C-alpha positions in Angstrom: 37.5 27.4 -8.4 40.3 26.0 -6.3 41.6 22.6 -7.3 40.8 19.8 -4.8 43.8 18.6 -2.9 44.4 14.9 -3.1 46.7 13.6 -0.3 47.0 10.7 2.1 44.4 12.6 4.3 41.9 12.1 1.4 41.9 8.3 1.9 39.3 7.2 4.5 38.8 3.8 6.1 35.3 3.1 7.4 34.6 0.3 9.8 31.9 -2.3 8.9 28.9 -0.6 10.4 29.8 2.8 9.1 30.1 1.4 5.6 26.8 -0.4 5.8 25.0 2.7 7.1 26.6 4.9 4.5 25.9 2.6 1.5 22.9 0.4 2.6 21.9 -0.2 -1.0 25.0 -2.3 -1.5 23.8 -4.7 1.2 20.0 -4.7 1.2 19.0 -3.1 -2.1 16.6 -0.2 -2.0 15.3 1.3 1.3 11.6 2.2 0.7 8.9 2.5 3.3 7.4 -1.0 3.1 4.9 -0.3 0.3 6.9 -2.7 -2.0 7.7 -6.3 -1.1 11.4 -5.8 -2.0 11.8 -2.8 0.3 14.7 -2.9 2.7 12.6 -3.7 5.9 11.5 -7.1 4.3 15.1 -7.8 3.2 16.1 -7.4 6.9 13.5 -10.0 7.9 14.7 -12.3 5.1 18.4 -12.0 6.1 17.6 -13.3 9.6 15.1 -15.9 8.5 17.6 -17.3 5.9 19.9 -18.4 8.7 17.0 -20.2 10.4 16.0 -21.8 7.1 19.6 -23.0 6.5 19.5 -24.7 9.9 16.3 -26.5 9.0 17.8 -27.5 5.6 20.8 -29.1 7.5 18.3 -31.1 9.5 18.1 -29.0 12.7 14.8 -27.5 13.7 11.3 -28.0 12.3 9.7 -24.9 13.7 10.4 -21.1 13.4 8.5 -18.5 15.4 8.2 -15.0 14.2 6.5 -12.0 15.7 6.2 -8.7 13.9 4.7 -5.6 15.4 4.7 -2.0 14.0 8.5 -1.5 14.4 9.9 -4.7 16.0 10.7 -8.2 14.7 11.4 -11.3 16.7 12.7 -14.5 15.1 13.2 -17.7 17.2 14.4 -20.9 15.7 15.2 -24.3 17.2 18.3 -25.2 15.3 21.7 -25.9 16.8 22.2 -22.3 18.1 25.2 -20.2 17.3 28.3 -21.5 19.1 28.3 -19.4 22.3 31.9 -18.2 22.0 31.2 -16.7 18.5 27.8 -15.1 19.1 29.1 -11.5 19.0 31.4 -12.1 16.1 28.7 -13.7 13.9 26.5 -10.5 14.1 29.3 -7.9 14.1 32.3 -9.0 12.1 32.0 -9.0 8.4 32.9 -12.2 6.6 32.4 -14.2 9.8 30.0 -17.2 9.8 29.6 -21.0 9.6 28.7 -21.1 6.0 32.3 -20.9 4.8 32.6 -24.4 6.1 31.0 -26.3 3.2 30.5 -29.5 5.3 28.3 -27.6 7.7 26.2 -25.8 5.0 26.2 -27.6 1.7 23.6 -25.7 -0.2 23.0 -22.5 1.8 21.4 -19.2 0.8 23.6 -16.9 2.8 27.2 -17.3 1.9 28.8 -13.9 2.1 28.8 -13.5 5.9 27.1 -10.1 5.6 23.4 -10.4 6.1 23.0 -10.5 9.9 25.7 -7.7 10.2 23.7 -5.5 7.8 20.6 -6.0 10.0 22.5 -5.1 13.1 24.0 -2.0 11.6 20.7 -0.8 10.2 18.7 -1.3 13.4 18.4 1.1 16.3 18.0 -1.9 18.5 19.4 -5.4 17.9 19.5 -8.4 20.3 21.0 -11.8 19.7 20.7 -14.8 22.1 21.9 -18.3 21.5 20.7 -21.3 23.4 23.0 -24.3 23.3 23.2 -27.4 25.4 21.8 -25.9 28.6 23.7 -22.6 28.3 22.9 -19.3 26.8 24.8 -16.2 25.5 23.2 -12.7 24.9 24.4 -9.5 23.3 22.6 -6.2 22.4 23.5 -3.5 20.0 22.5 0.0 18.8 23.2 0.7 15.1 26.0 -1.9 15.2 27.6 -0.6 18.4 27.6 -3.2 21.2 25.7 -2.1 24.3 25.5 -5.3 26.3 27.7 -8.4 26.2 26.6 -10.8 28.9 28.6 -13.8 30.0 27.6 -17.3 29.2 25.3 -18.7 31.8 23.2 -21.7 32.6 19.7 -21.8 31.2 17.3 -24.8 30.6 15.9 -24.0 27.1 15.6 -25.6 23.7 18.6 -25.2 21.5 18.4 -22.4 18.9 18.8 -18.7 18.3 16.6 -15.7 19.0 17.1 -12.4 17.2 15.1 -9.2 17.9 15.6 -6.0 15.9 14.0 -2.7 15.2 14.8 -1.1 11.8 16.3 2.3 12.2 13.7 5.0 11.5 16.5 7.4 10.3 17.3 5.0 7.5 13.9 3.7 6.7 11.6 6.7 6.6 8.0 6.3 7.7 8.2 2.6 7.3 5.4 0.1 8.0 5.1 -3.7 7.5 2.3 -4.8 5.2 0.9 -8.2 6.5 0.2 -9.6 3.1 3.9 -9.2 2.0 5.1 -10.9 5.2 2.6 -13.7 4.8 3.6 -14.3 1.2 7.2 -14.5 2.3 6.4 -17.1 4.9 4.4 -19.2 2.4 7.3 -19.2 0.0 9.6 -20.5 2.8 7.0 -23.1 3.7 6.6 -24.3 0.1 10.4 -24.7 -0.4 10.9 -26.5 2.9 8.3 -29.3 3.1 7.7 -30.3 6.7 8.8 -26.9 8.2 6.2 -25.0 10.3 6.5 -21.2 10.5 4.4 -19.3 12.9 3.9 -15.6 12.1 2.1 -13.7 14.8 0.3 -17.0 15.7 -0.7 -17.9 12.2 0.8 -21.2 10.9 2.5 -21.7 7.5 3.1 -25.3 6.5 3.3 -27.3 3.3 3.7 -31.0 2.5 3.6 -30.8 -1.3 6.0 -28.0 -2.1 5.5 -26.3 -5.4 2.3 -28.1 -6.1 0.8 -26.3 -3.0 2.3 -23.0 -4.2 0.6 -23.2 -7.6 -2.6 -24.5 -6.1 -2.7 -21.4 -3.9 -1.7 -19.0 -6.7 -4.3 -20.2 -9.2 -8.0 -20.5 -9.6 -8.7 -24.2 -10.2 -11.7 -23.3 -12.4 -9.5 -21.4 -14.8 -6.9 -24.1 -15.3 -6.8 -25.9 -18.6 -5.4 -29.1 -17.1 -4.3 -30.3 -13.6 -1.0 -28.9 -12.3 2.0 -31.1 -13.3 4.3 -31.6 -10.4 7.8 -33.0 -11.2 10.6 -33.7 -8.7 14.2 -34.8 -9.1 17.5 -34.5 -7.3 18.0 -30.8 -6.4 15.2 -29.7 -8.8 11.4 -29.4 -8.5 8.9 -28.0 -11.0 5.2 -27.3 -11.1 3.5 -26.3 -14.3 0.0 -25.6 -15.8 -1.8 -23.3 -18.2 -4.7 -21.0 -17.3 -7.3 -18.8 -19.0 -5.2 -15.6 -18.7 -2.8 -13.4 -20.6 0.9 -13.3 -20.1 3.3 -15.6 -18.3 3.5 -16.2 -14.6 6.6 -17.7 -12.9 7.9 -18.3 -9.4 11.6 -19.2 -9.2 13.7 -20.3 -6.2 17.3 -21.2 -5.5 18.2 -23.0 -2.2 14.9 -21.7 -0.8 15.6 -18.1 -1.9 12.8 -16.5 -3.9 14.6 -15.1 -7.0 12.0 -12.5 -7.9 14.0 -11.4 -10.9 14.6 -14.9 -12.2 18.1 -15.7 -13.5 19.8 -18.6 -15.3 17.6 -21.3 -13.9 14.3 -19.6 -15.0 15.7 -18.8 -18.4 16.6 -22.4 -18.8 13.2 -23.5 -17.6 11.3 -21.3 -20.1 13.5 -22.5 -22.9 13.3 -26.2 -22.0 9.5 -26.2 -21.8 9.2 -24.8 -25.4 11.8 -27.3 -26.7 10.2 -30.3 -25.0 6.7 -29.4 -26.2 7.8 -28.9 -29.8 9.5 -32.3 -29.7 6.5 -34.1 -28.1 4.0 -32.8 -30.6 6.4 -32.8 -33.5 5.4 -29.2 -34.4 7.5 -26.1 -34.5 5.1 -23.9 -32.4 5.9 -20.3 -31.9 7.6 -20.0 -28.4 5.1 -17.2 -27.4 2.1 -19.6 -28.1 3.6 -22.3 -25.9 4.3 -20.0 -23.0 1.1 -17.8 -23.3 -1.0 -18.2 -20.2 1.6 -20.5 -18.5 1.8 -20.6 -14.7 5.0 -22.2 -13.6 7.4 -22.6 -10.6 10.9 -24.0 -10.5 13.2 -24.6 -7.5 16.8 -25.7 -7.7 19.5 -26.4 -5.1 23.0 -25.7 -6.1 26.4 -25.5 -4.4 27.8 -22.0 -3.8 25.2 -20.1 -5.8 26.2 -16.8 -7.4 23.7 -14.0 -7.3 23.8 -10.8 -9.2 23.4 -8.7 -6.0 23.6 -9.1 -2.2 19.8 -9.2 -2.1 19.9 -12.4 -4.0 16.9 -11.7 -6.3 18.5 -12.9 -9.5 20.7 -16.0 -10.0 23.8 -15.6 -12.0 25.3 -19.1 -11.7 26.2 -20.7 -15.0 26.8 -24.1 -13.3 24.9 -26.0 -10.6 28.2 -26.5 -8.7 31.9 -26.3 -9.0 32.1 -29.7 -10.8 28.5 -29.9 -12.0 26.9 -29.4 -15.4 25.7 -26.0 -16.8 22.4 -24.7 -15.4 21.0 -24.9 -18.9 21.9 -28.5 -19.4 20.8 -29.5 -15.9 17.3 -28.0 -16.2 16.9 -29.0 -19.9 17.8 -32.6 -19.3 15.3 -32.8 -16.4 12.4 -31.1 -18.2 13.0 -33.1 -21.4 12.8 -36.4 -19.5 10.2 -35.8 -16.9 7.8 -33.5 -18.9 7.9 -35.8 -21.9 7.2 -38.8 -19.7 4.3 -37.0 -18.0 2.6 -36.1 -21.2 2.9 -39.6 -22.6 1.4 -41.0 -19.4 -1.4 -38.4 -19.1 -3.0 -38.1 -22.5 -5.9 -35.9 -21.3 -3.4 -33.4 -20.1 -1.5 -33.6 -23.4 -4.7 -33.0 -25.4 -5.7 -30.0 -23.2 -2.2 -28.5 -23.5 -2.3 -28.8 -27.2 -5.7 -27.1 -27.4 -4.4 -24.2 -25.2 -1.4 -23.7 -27.5 -3.6 -23.8 -30.6 -6.0 -21.2 -29.0 -3.0 -18.9 -28.3 -1.9 -19.3 -31.9 -5.3 -18.4 -33.3 -5.6 -15.3 -31.0 -2.1 -14.2 -32.0 -2.9 -14.4 -35.7 -6.3 -12.8 -35.2 -4.8 -9.6 -33.8 -1.6 -9.6 -36.0 -3.1 -7.1 -38.5 -4.7 -4.9 -35.9 -1.5 -5.0 -33.8 0.6 -3.7 -36.8 -1.7 -0.8 -37.4 -1.9 0.0 -33.7 1.8 0.1 -33.4 2.1 2.5 -36.3 -0.5 4.7 -34.7 1.4 4.6 -31.4 4.6 5.7 -33.1 2.9 8.6 -34.8 1.1 9.6 -31.6 4.4 9.6 -29.7 5.7 12.3 -32.1 2.8 14.7 -31.7 0.8 14.1 -28.6 1.5 15.2 -25.0 -0.1 12.3 -23.2 3.2 11.1 -21.9 5.6 13.4 -20.1 8.5 11.0 -19.7 11.2 10.9 -17.1 15.0 10.4 -17.8 15.7 7.2 -15.8 13.7 4.0 -16.4 13.4 0.6 -14.7 14.6 -1.3 -17.8 17.7 0.8 -18.3 20.7 -1.5 -18.8 23.1 0.9 -17.0 22.7 3.5 -14.2 22.0 3.7 -10.5 19.8 0.8 -9.3 18.2 3.0 -6.6 17.1 5.5 -9.1 15.8 2.8 -11.4 13.8 1.3 -8.5 12.3 4.7 -7.8 11.1 5.2 -11.4 7.4 5.6 -11.5 4.6 6.8 -13.8 1.5 8.7 -12.6 -1.7 7.9 -14.6 -3.9 10.9 -14.2 -7.2 12.2 -15.6 -7.7 15.8 -16.7 -5.4 18.7 -17.6 -5.4 20.3 -14.1 -4.3 17.2 -12.2 -1.7 16.2 -14.7 -0.5 19.8 -14.9 0.0 20.0 -11.1 2.0 16.7 -11.0 4.0 17.6 -14.1 5.1 20.9 -12.6 6.3 19.4 -9.3 7.5 15.9 -10.3 11.1 14.7 -10.2 11.9 14.7 -13.9 14.7 12.1 -13.3 12.4 9.4 -12.1 8.7 10.5 -12.3 6.7 10.4 -15.6 3.1 11.4 -16.2 0.5 9.8 -18.5 -2.7 11.9 -19.0 -6.0 10.1 -19.8 -8.6 11.7 -21.9 -11.9 11.0 -20.1 -12.9 7.7 -18.6 -11.3 4.6 -19.9 -13.3 1.9 -21.8 -14.7 -0.9 -19.6 -12.8 -3.8 -21.1 -14.2 -6.5 -18.9 -15.2 -9.6 -21.0 -13.3 -8.4 -24.1 -10.3 -10.1 -25.7 -6.9 -8.5 -26.1 -8.0 -7.2 -29.4 -9.5 -4.2 -27.6 -6.1 -3.2 -26.3 -5.0 -2.5 -29.8 -8.3 -1.1 -31.0 -8.6 1.4 -28.1 -6.2 4.3 -28.6 -5.9 5.1 -24.8 -5.1 1.5 -23.9 -2.7 1.1 -26.9 -0.8 4.2 -26.0 -0.7 3.2 -22.3 0.8 -0.2 -23.0 3.4 1.4 -25.3 4.3 4.0 -22.7 4.8 1.1 -20.2 6.5 -1.1 -22.8 4.6 -4.2 -21.7 3.3 -5.5 -25.0 5.7 -8.5 -25.0 5.9 -9.1 -21.2 7.5 -7.4 -18.2 11.1 -7.7 -19.3 10.9 -4.3 -20.9 8.8 -2.5 -18.2 9.9 1.1 -18.1 8.7 2.0 -14.6 9.1 0.2 -11.3 5.8 1.7 -10.0 2.7 2.4 -11.9 0.7 4.9 -9.9 -3.0 5.5 -10.4 -3.6 9.1 -9.4 -7.3 10.0 -9.5 -9.6 12.2 -7.5 -11.1 10.8 -4.3 -14.6 11.2 -5.6 -17.1 8.9 -7.4 -15.7 9.7 -10.8 -12.1 9.2 -9.6 -13.0 5.9 -8.1 -14.7 4.8 -11.3 -11.6 5.7 -13.4 -9.5 3.8 -10.9 -11.7 0.7 -11.2 -11.6 0.9 -15.0 -7.8 1.0 -15.0 -7.5 -1.8 -12.5 -9.9 -3.9 -14.8 -7.5 -3.2 -17.7 -4.5 -4.3 -15.8 -6.1 -7.4 -14.2 -7.7 -8.5 -17.4 -4.7 -8.2 -19.8 -1.6 -7.7 -17.7 -2.3 -9.5 -14.4 1.4 -10.1 -13.9 1.8 -6.3 -13.2 -0.4 -6.8 -10.2 1.0 -10.1 -9.1 4.5 -8.7 -9.2 3.5 -5.6 -7.2 3.9 -2.9 -9.7 0.5 -1.2 -9.3 -0.1 1.4 -6.7 -2.8 4.0 -5.7 -1.5 7.5 -4.9 -2.9 8.7 -1.6 -3.4 12.4 -1.5 -4.7 14.4 1.5 -8.5 14.8 1.9 -8.1 17.8 4.2 -5.9 20.8 4.9 -6.1 22.0 8.5 -4.1 25.2 9.3 -3.8 28.3 11.4 -1.4 31.2 11.1 1.5 29.2 12.4 1.1 25.6 11.1 -0.4 23.6 8.3 -1.3 19.9 8.6 -2.4 17.7 5.7 -4.8 14.9 6.7 -5.4 11.7 4.8 -8.4 10.5 6.9 -11.2 11.7 9.2 -9.2 10.5 12.2 -6.2 12.6 11.1 -8.5 15.6 10.6 -9.8 15.4 14.1 -6.4 15.0 15.6 -5.1 18.0 13.6 -8.0 20.2 14.9 -7.3 19.1 18.4 -3.6 19.9 18.0 -4.0 23.3 16.5 -6.8 24.3 18.9 -9.1 27.4 18.5 -10.9 27.4 15.1 -8.4 26.4 12.4 -9.2 26.8 8.7 -10.3 23.5 7.2 -10.3 22.8 3.5 -11.7 19.6 1.9 -9.8 18.7 -1.3 -12.4 17.2 -3.7 -10.0 16.8 -6.6 -6.3 16.7 -7.5 -6.7 19.8 -9.6 -7.7 21.8 -6.4 -4.2 21.2 -4.9 -1.7 23.8 -6.0 1.6 22.7 -7.6 3.5 24.1 -4.6 1.5 21.9 -2.2 1.6 18.9 -4.5 5.4 18.7 -4.4 5.1 17.5 -0.8 2.7 14.6 -1.7 4.8 13.1 -4.5 8.3 13.7 -3.0 10.1 12.0 -0.1 6.8 11.7 1.9 4.8 10.1 -0.9 2.1 7.7 0.3 1.4 4.8 -2.0 -1.1 2.1 -1.4 -0.1 -1.1 -3.2 -2.7 -3.1 -5.1 -2.4 -6.6 -3.6 -4.2 -9.8 -4.7 -5.3 -11.8 -1.7 -4.6 -15.5 -1.4 -8.2 -16.5 -2.3 -8.8 -13.8 -4.9 -10.1 -15.1 -8.2 -9.6 -12.4 -10.8 -12.5 -13.4 -13.1 -14.9 -13.5 -10.2 -13.6 -10.2 -8.9 -14.0 -8.4 -12.2 -17.4 -9.9 -12.8 -18.6 -8.6 -9.5 -17.4 -5.0 -10.0 -17.5 -4.7 -13.8 -20.1 -7.2 -15.0 -23.9 -6.9 -15.1 -25.7 -5.5 -12.1 -26.7 -8.2 -9.6 -28.5 -7.9 -6.2 -25.2 -8.5 -4.4 -23.5 -5.6 -6.2 -26.5 -3.3 -5.7 -26.4 -4.0 -1.9 -22.6 -3.4 -1.9 -23.0 0.0 -3.6 -25.9 1.1 -1.3 -23.8 0.2 1.8 -20.8 2.1 0.5 -23.0 5.1 -0.3 -24.3 5.1 3.3 -20.7 5.2 4.6 -19.9 8.1 2.3 -23.1 9.9 3.4 -22.1 9.5 7.1 -18.6 11.0 6.3 -20.0 14.0 4.5 -22.4 14.7 7.3 -19.6 14.3 9.8 -17.6 17.0 7.9 -20.5 19.4 7.8 -20.9 19.0 11.6 
């Protein structure tokens, strides 16, 4: 093999847009198709919105209007408007922006001068228009290349900025916006900016009580052990309660940015709560007992925040500002004072919190012996069974390619034929397979003790590495892959019951998905079309004409490994499991998995009628 020649010609210089398009992950994280809330298309929306939010934070503009259609996003704010002579530079010159002037943006989210330029480079259409003091300036781009640069002209309009963009379909394959993800994003902006009104496709998002409103929306009031504590100080706000659930649930923010992966401020919060509670009650509680079933939110505002990536999902700042205290000291001092004062003033809440901690302590001790035996069984089983066919790259790996880690997934299947097909065609780098033996146990109404007593559940939680929380989660996506028949739906329901009952944070943090596999194959001698719905089947028949061969797949095992490779590869279709705003987990599980009621019987009969109509339609 000839040795590569390394000369001056080997050194390449890319302009800003070429570099962004070549290495988009450096700027917006993973790409994705929109099935995860941290996929690139949502980061594009955030990058534009962050600028509008920063304007509001500086006291300019109380309303932001957003319209999102299938492939186009429009954002109009009523801030000061980009200075007209710098409109083009602000969206097309890296490291250009107003946020380097600390007097203009004291505690801003976007500090790197990159976000808007990344959106521009990764959009097949991008338009920016600034309205300022009776004048306006407009420019248009395609993939970062300017296509229109209009001169400043007179226009009677409210000050502010409008940006319209269409994500590039060559970069974001088969993308689609999921309304629930966009709405959740808008609510977070509203909670962190009391008094701001955001309009998304005509729907209003507004909050007056900040994090108190957030936890009120995220929790079921009937499941709370005591009223939500809401504590506010200079540059810090906290909301806290305990519920009847398993695990810990947190929402953390920095300068209005939702830090989905936490960071130094969340670590300090978790530590400070335990320390303050121990001191208040004068007891050295186990930290896990204090934090079990906790639901908390923290928001801080800091100068010049340091994030661990351009997507700003994890705070790395050790201090709250260039001359400020450490983040740990800042958060701890606030919690120690305000939480201690609150518990002294509200004795009913203090008594309820103590009972919740004692309950967690009893439950932990109750399952300690069973847990030890179950862990030993799991270690033994891992040596001999073939339930888990693991992949090489995991979500919790300390090193390695972030894109690959974000693509790590585990398929949970039932039966040898289905797991065999997926195993033969999967990407062994990032796709694992866990094979169930028969239908899982209906765990509704049981305590966590059943997770350790039931071999299937115990092995599954070990495969996922979630026994002690999500920090060690081994797969970014947990994909339920069952047949599209009654038995498959029942297995899916039993697995969702398991996750919602004992690991609800997996669902809340958007880790659970349903694998969509084709219901039909329509083909003639020249072309094969796989269809995921009745509508797609009819469209395929019309396209192919004559009398094509139609196959109805009734189970994953009927799909050959060669065909399966197309359904779990680049064109994989995943349906995220999303908890709606008003979803109450206990009520939801009780309806589907509890004792039969007239309401559930009616629901089942109605669904059977729909299935009967579909089957009769296929026969026709």
